[in-house]
N, C-alpha and C positions, 0 to 999 in steps of 0.2 A: 700618227701611229703611236699606240700606247708604249710607255717606257717600262722596262722591267728591271727590278733591283737585283744586285748580286746574290742576295740571300734567296730570293724567289727563284732566280735562274738555277741555282745549285739544287734546290729542293725539287723543283718540277722536273729538271733534267734527270734526276735520279729516279723519281717515281715513274716517269713516262718511258724513258729510254732503257731503263735497266730493271725490268720486272724480275721477280724471283724465279729461280729455276724449278722446273717440274720434278715430280717424283720419278726416279729412274728405275723403280722396280718393274718387273715384267707384268705382274697382275695388280694394277692399282685398285685401291678401294674406291667406292662409288663417288666420293667427293674429293679425291686426290687430284692435283694438277695433272695436266696432260703429260704423258711420257713423250720422249723424242719420237718413238715409233708412231704414236697416236697423232702427233703433230704433222708428221710427214704424210701419214695416211689421210688425215682430214684435208690437208692441202691438195693432195692428188685427187681425192674424190670431188672436192669443190671445183677445181680448175678443169675437170673433164665434164662437168655438168653443162648442158647446152645453153641454159639461161645465163650462166656465168661466162661462158665463152662468147656469147653474143655481146655481153657487156664489155668484156675485155678486148674484143676484136674491134670495137669502135674507137680507135684512137690510142694514145699512149696511156698505159695503165700499169699498176703494180699491186702485188699483195702487200697489205699493211701488217696484219698480224693473224695469228691463230690462237684462240683462247678457249679454255674450258668453260662449259656452261651446263647448268642442270635445269632443263626446262620444267616448268610446273605442270603437274598432271591436270587435265581438264575433265577426266572421268575415270571410273574404276578400271576400265579396259584400255585406257590410253597407253599405247606402247611407248610413247616418248618418255613417260615417267616410270616405266617398268624397272624393277630392281635389276641392277647389273648393267643397264644400258648406259653408254657413255656418249656424250655429245660435245661438239666443238662448234664455235662460231669462227668463220673465216671471213676477214674483211678485206675488201679491195677498194682501190680508188682509181678513177678515170680522170686524167688531167684535162682532156679536151672537153669533157662534159661537166667538169667540176662537180662530180657526183661520186658517192660511194655505194657499195653493195655489200650486204651481209648475207652469207650463206650458212644456214644451220645444217650441220652434218651429223647424221647418226653413224657413229664410228663402227658399231657392231654390225649394222646392216650395210655399211659402206654405200650410203646414198645421201643425197641432199634432200632434206625434208621440206625446206622452204627457203626462198630468197626474198630479200627486201632491199629496196633502194633507200639511201639515206642522203641528206644534204651534204654537200662537200665541206661546208664549214664545220660539220660535226665529226669529220674523219680525222683522227690524230695522226701525227707524223710517226715514223719509225727510225731506227738507227741507220738504216740503209739510205734513207733520204737525207739525213744529216751528213752522212759521208759524201753523198753526191753534191750537196750544197757546199761543203767545205772544199771539195775538189774544184768546183767552179770559182769559188772565192779566192783560193790560193793562186789560181792562174791569172787573176785579174791584176794588172799593174797598179790600179788605184789602191787595192788592198795592200799590196807590197809597200806602197808609199806611206801608208798609215803607220808602218813599222820602220820608217826611216830607210827603206830600201833594202833592209836585211831582215828576212823573215826568220823568226825562231823555228826550231825543228818541230813544228806542230804535228800532232797526231790526233785523230778523231777519238774522243772518249767512247769506249765500248763497255765500260763498267764504272761504278762509282770510284772516286779517287781514294787512295789509302795513304798512310803516312810515308810509305816507301816511294810513291810516285806523286806526292802532293806538289812538288816543285817542278814537275815536268810540264812542257808546253802542250796544252790540250785545247781542243775545240769541242764545244758543246752547242746544242741547238734547241730552239723551241719554236713552236708554231706561233705565228703572229697574225692577227686579223685586223683588217682595215676598219676604222671606225665609221667612215662615210663612203658612199659610192664613188667619190672622187679619188679615194685612196686606191692605188694599184693592187694592194693586197686585200681589198674588199671582196673582189670576185676571183682573185687568183690565189694559189696555194703558196704561201711564203714562209720562209724559215729565217729567224734572226739568229745569227751566230754569236757565240760568246767565246772570246779568246782568253785563255787562262795561262798566265806566266808567273812562275815563282809563287804559286798558290794565291794569286789574286787576279781578278778580271781586269782586262785592259780593252780599250776601244768599245766600251759598252754601248749597245743599241746603235752601232754605226753601220754594220754590214748585214744586209738582208738579201736573201736570194729568192727570187721569184721562180719557183720550181715549175710553174706552168709554162713560162717563156724561157726558163733557164737563164735569166738575166740577173746580174749582180747589181744591187742598189747600194749606194753609199749615202748615208744620211749625215748631213752636216756640210761643211765647206767643200770637201772633195767631191767632184762629180766625174 
């Protein structure tokens, strides 16, 4: 399994897990990020679409993210690119199928324009998954032994660290992919956890959680 450096872990965790906040104004401009109301509406529209429901109903699944998108116009009368139209992409992941689905939502019309299935390896993780992985890891006695039997008061990072909380005990996570079919994380969805204590990472690349099976993996001597 590939190893990840401290600097790379901090950078990618910030970019992937802590995207910028959307514009909170009631009437956003055409290219503004989604408002909270738009995000909730897009999620509701997507999850009530029959195609999405069929995908979600077949096994354990979750919504990954809701993001703003500005589809390109394909013609002068194409309503997708009409001025004032707002769109969102809602991404889902099905653990049993190891597959993702993207739903393109027309927010103004409150309908799903199209859906597309995407390979599971291309679906990013979200902060909720990191929190679930951390919960599983902290309940595992082997992880506790890595810290000498006394766990620091870890909390899952929900935003980038600041000077005020730089020394707090934090857990961050990144998606890890198996390099060969023999690797458990080649076909399963895995998250490698990074434990940060006193503003430095400890037990790097040791704790991996297989979210498909919800199994905690310890790399190294501890098993």
